[in-house]
GUTORRO-826335 format. One record per residue (C-alpha): residue number from 1; x, y negated, z negated. Coordinates in steps of 0.02 Angstrom, whole numbers, plus 50000, padded with zeros to 5 digits. Example, Ala and Ser with C-alpha at 12.3 -4.5 7.8 and 13.67 -1.06 7.14 Angstrom:
! GUTORRO-826335
 pos    xx    yy    zz
   1 50615 50225 49610
   2 50684 50053 49643
! end
This chain:
! GUTORRO-826335
 pos    xx    yy    zz
   1 52204 43068 43363
   2 52066 43190 43412
   3 52106 43327 43537
   4 52010 43290 43698
   5 51986 43477 43732
   6 51892 43507 43569
   7 51717 43447 43608
   8 51533 43494 43614
   9 51503 43476 43800
  10 51440 43655 43815
  11 51309 43621 43681
  12 51261 43453 43759
  13 51235 43529 43930
  14 51123 43667 43861
  15 51025 43537 43762
  16 51004 43428 43917
  17 50949 43577 44023
  18 50821 43622 43889
  19 50754 43443 43888
  20 50733 43450 44078
  21 50651 43622 44068
  22 50527 43566 43935
  23 50478 43410 44033
  24 50451 43508 44193
  25 50356 43643 44098
  26 50232 43512 44039
  27 50211 43441 44214
  28 50215 43598 44322
  29 50116 43718 44212
  30 49959 43612 44241
  31 49906 43667 44067
  32 49812 43541 43959
  33 49889 43621 43803
  34 50066 43596 43869
  35 50039 43423 43942
  36 50118 43341 43789
  37 50285 43414 43844
  38 50287 43288 43987
  39 50349 43162 43860
  40 50517 43251 43858
  41 50648 43122 43914
  42 50692 43211 44077
  43 50764 43056 44161
  44 50881 43020 44015
  45 50937 43202 44016
  46 50975 43198 44202
  47 51073 43037 44187
  48 51166 43110 44038
  49 51221 43254 44150
  50 51298 43122 44265
  51 51386 43045 44115
  52 51461 43212 44064
  53 51514 43240 44245
  54 51598 43069 44253
  55 51703 43110 44101
  56 51748 43288 44149
  57 51773 43261 44336
  58 51890 43113 44308
  59 51991 43225 44193
  60 51985 43369 44317
  61 52049 43260 44460
  62 52186 43182 44355
  63 52246 43354 44298
  64 52235 43437 44470
  65 52400 43474 44556
  66 52331 43420 44725
  67 52176 43360 44814
  68 52153 43536 44883
  69 52158 43611 44708
  70 52030 43484 44647
  71 51914 43514 44795
  72 51923 43703 44775
  73 51878 43695 44590
  74 51732 43579 44620
  75 51668 43679 44770
  76 51674 43844 44675
  77 51582 43773 44526
  78 51434 43702 44621
  79 51412 43774 44795
  80 51403 43965 44775
  81 51264 43962 44644
  82 51175 43823 44737
  83 51173 43924 44898
  84 51114 44076 44799
  85 50960 43989 44729
  86 50916 43918 44900
  87 50931 44090 44981
  88 50834 44180 44844
  89 50694 44053 44849
  90 50684 44066 45038
  91 50667 44255 45032
  92 50584 44300 44867
  93 50451 44164 44866
  94 50375 44251 45016
  95 50300 44363 44881
  96 50193 44219 44814
  97 50156 44137 44982
  98 49976 44137 45041
  99 50039 44191 45211
 100 50071 44373 45259
 101 50256 44421 45274
 102 50251 44419 45464
 103 50177 44244 45470
 104 50290 44181 45331
 105 50453 44237 45410
 106 50389 44189 45581
 107 50360 44011 45524
 108 50499 43891 45575
 109 50476 43795 45411
 110 50559 43940 45318
 111 50719 43916 45417
 112 50709 43727 45406
 113 50697 43743 45218
 114 50846 43860 45211
 115 50953 43753 45327
 116 50920 43580 45254
 117 50929 43637 45075
 118 51090 43733 45107
 119 51176 43571 45157
 120 51106 43477 45005
 121 50978 43379 45106
 122 50827 43452 45015
 123 50726 43292 45044
 124 50719 43337 45230
 125 50623 43498 45197
 126 50573 43527 45015
 127 50432 43653 45041
 128 50400 43829 45104
 129 50243 43882 45201
 130 50102 43939 45088
 131 50210 43925 44932
 132 50153 43819 44783
 133 50024 43731 44891
 134 50162 43672 45008
 135 50235 43566 44868
 136 50420 43550 44824
 137 50496 43719 44789
 138 50639 43658 44680
 139 50626 43476 44631
 140 50779 43488 44520
 141 50900 43507 44666
 142 50899 43322 44713
 143 51031 43291 44579
 144 51153 43415 44657
 145 51178 43313 44815
 146 51217 43164 44705
 147 51338 43270 44603
 148 51426 43323 44763
 149 51438 43140 44817
 150 51519 43101 44649
 151 51647 43238 44677
 152 51689 43165 44847
 153 51693 42987 44781
 154 51816 43018 44638
 155 51974 43031 44747
 156 51925 42870 44836
 157 51895 42785 44668
 158 52070 42834 44611
 159 52138 42764 44774
 160 52038 42605 44746
 161 52112 42582 44573
 162 52279 42539 44650
 163 52455 42599 44615
 164 52478 42669 44439
 165 52291 42639 44408
 166 52332 42459 44363
 167 52158 42396 44405
 168 52064 42550 44349
 169 51951 42476 44215
 170 51915 42318 44314
 171 51873 42417 44470
 172 51755 42532 44375
 173 51667 42386 44290
 174 51640 42301 44459
 175 51566 42462 44531
 176 51461 42482 44373
 177 51375 42314 44394
 178 51353 42335 44582
 179 51266 42500 44546
 180 51154 42413 44418
 181 51100 42284 44547
 182 51036 42424 44659
 183 50957 42520 44513
 184 50863 42372 44439
 185 50808 42300 44606
 186 50716 42457 44660
 187 50645 42488 44486
 188 50575 42311 44480
 189 50501 42329 44655
 190 50408 42487 44605
 191 50522 42613 44692
 192 50598 42712 44547
 193 50631 42866 44655
 194 50748 42763 44765
 195 50829 42680 44615
 196 50887 42849 44551
 197 50979 42889 44713
 198 51154 42829 44753
 199 51221 42704 44717
 200 51094 42676 44578
 201 51144 42828 44476
 202 51329 42788 44495
 203 51329 42676 44340
 204 51302 42829 44229
 205 51443 42926 44310
 206 51556 42775 44291
 207 51507 42764 44108
 208 51580 42937 44081
 209 51737 42891 44180
 210 51767 42732 44080
 211 51758 42826 43916
 212 51880 42957 43981
 213 52007 42826 44033
 214 51988 42736 43867
 215 51968 42892 43761
 216 52089 42846 43621
 217 52006 42677 43593
 218 51835 42759 43598
 219 51882 42888 43465
 220 51960 42753 43357
 221 51800 42649 43354
 222 51669 42782 43393
 223 51559 42755 43239
 224 51546 42567 43268
 225 51518 42591 43454
 226 51381 42719 43418
 227 51284 42596 43310
 228 51304 42458 43440
 229 51247 42579 43576
 230 51087 42628 43484
 231 51040 42445 43457
 232 51081 42395 43637
 233 50981 42537 43716
 234 50833 42487 43608
 235 50847 42305 43666
 236 50859 42358 43849
 237 50701 42462 43826
 238 50608 42312 43754
 239 50654 42200 43901
 240 50631 42344 44026
 241 50796 42312 44114
 242 50948 42423 44127
 243 51098 42313 44101
 244 51206 42388 43965
 245 51103 42544 43926
 246 51194 42659 44051
 247 51364 42628 43969
 248 51283 42632 43797
 249 51199 42799 43831
 250 51371 42858 43887
 251 51439 42808 43716
 252 51298 42904 43629
 253 51328 43061 43733
 254 51517 43055 43705
 255 51491 43020 43519
 256 51391 43182 43506
 257 51523 43272 43610
 258 51661 43223 43489
 259 51568 43243 43325
 260 51493 43397 43239
 261 51645 43509 43253
 262 51544 43664 43208
 263 51474 43659 43386
 264 51645 43663 43470
 265 51634 43849 43513
 266 51455 43843 43577
 267 51506 43899 43752
 268 51616 44046 43703
 269 51492 44171 43779
 270 51483 44082 43947
 271 51421 43927 44036
 272 51238 43964 44072
 273 51180 43785 44094
 274 51198 43772 44282
 275 51100 43931 44312
 276 50962 43875 44194
 277 50953 43707 44279
 278 50946 43763 44461
 279 50824 43909 44433
 280 50700 43838 44306
 281 50592 43736 44425
 282 50537 43877 44544
 283 50517 43998 44397
 284 50393 43881 44311
 285 50300 43860 44476
 286 50290 44050 44499
 287 50214 44068 44325
 288 50087 43933 44368
 289 50047 44006 44539
 290 50014 44177 44461
 291 49893 44095 44339
 292 49992 44148 44185
 293 49972 43982 44094
 294 49786 43981 44133
 295 49742 44163 44098
 296 49846 44188 43942
 297 49900 44088 43791
 298 49998 43944 43870
 299 50113 43928 43719
 300 50162 44112 43729
 301 50182 44100 43917
 302 50289 43945 43894
 303 50406 44042 43779
 304 50411 44191 43898
 305 50447 44072 44043
 306 50589 43994 43944
 307 50662 44165 43901
 308 50648 44215 44084
 309 50743 44060 44138
 310 50877 44090 44005
 311 50893 44271 44062
 312 50915 44217 44243
 313 51043 44085 44191
 314 51144 44211 44090
 315 51138 44338 44232
 316 51186 44207 44361
 317 51341 44164 44259
 318 51401 44340 44220
 319 51360 44424 44384
 320 51390 44285 44508
 321 51453 44112 44457
 322 51608 44157 44358
 323 51672 44269 44499
 324 51711 44110 44595
 325 51801 44021 44453
! end
């Protein structure tokens, strides 16, 4: 049977981060030449991050020696870098604000932004005065509060499973369909932004958990399941309803994770994905605010922007993130 530790999750996370970056580049650059990049499947990529988390976090909790050990690992992976990007945006974006320094730092909105975003409630104060036309500074951070909620929910889920996890699969399937009710209701009523919040996004996280708990069966039948998943996702797209597609996308993601062995060592130089993800949004907006996409070749600027984001992600990992792990 396949070793669960030999996988392509590092490659998948980089790929997903790149998909999100490309989609946001097309939307935020406000460049007609780059507008086609908006077709990048950002939503699928974000939900796929939740799937990967469901698989890995269930494994992390099950292998942790105690609740304290689990909480410490999860805190150190997410919170330090998250607080760093919030602080750096609060301070450094004063350089691109239309307000003078004295007015910028004298504006209470600066401190509201720093406070609410530091406690993962970015929806309470998403903008900074005079920055990016008072639009959202870092629209990618909404997923981090959901990720933190997942981390908190996992111990309760294990408790809910019952003694010896006897009702684990049944419990997860019940939660899966309850999540789908929420997700589909708000999508059908024209409120997709609400549908993506909890508990709507929980079905993707649970998809990853279910495949972790049934890993041996998944590996045994992965080729057949992959074909079924492709067909089912296509059918769900036709009928414009998410019923089985979250679990089927989970199968597709995990199929990629446990195929293509030549990608197993993709992350040997470090895990740059998180840094790329949390910094890319404000970096693109800075490029747009400075007129770089408008004044210069937008394709060249897009590549330079991408390399800048990668450089920041690599630096964040080596000089900051891994110190906490």
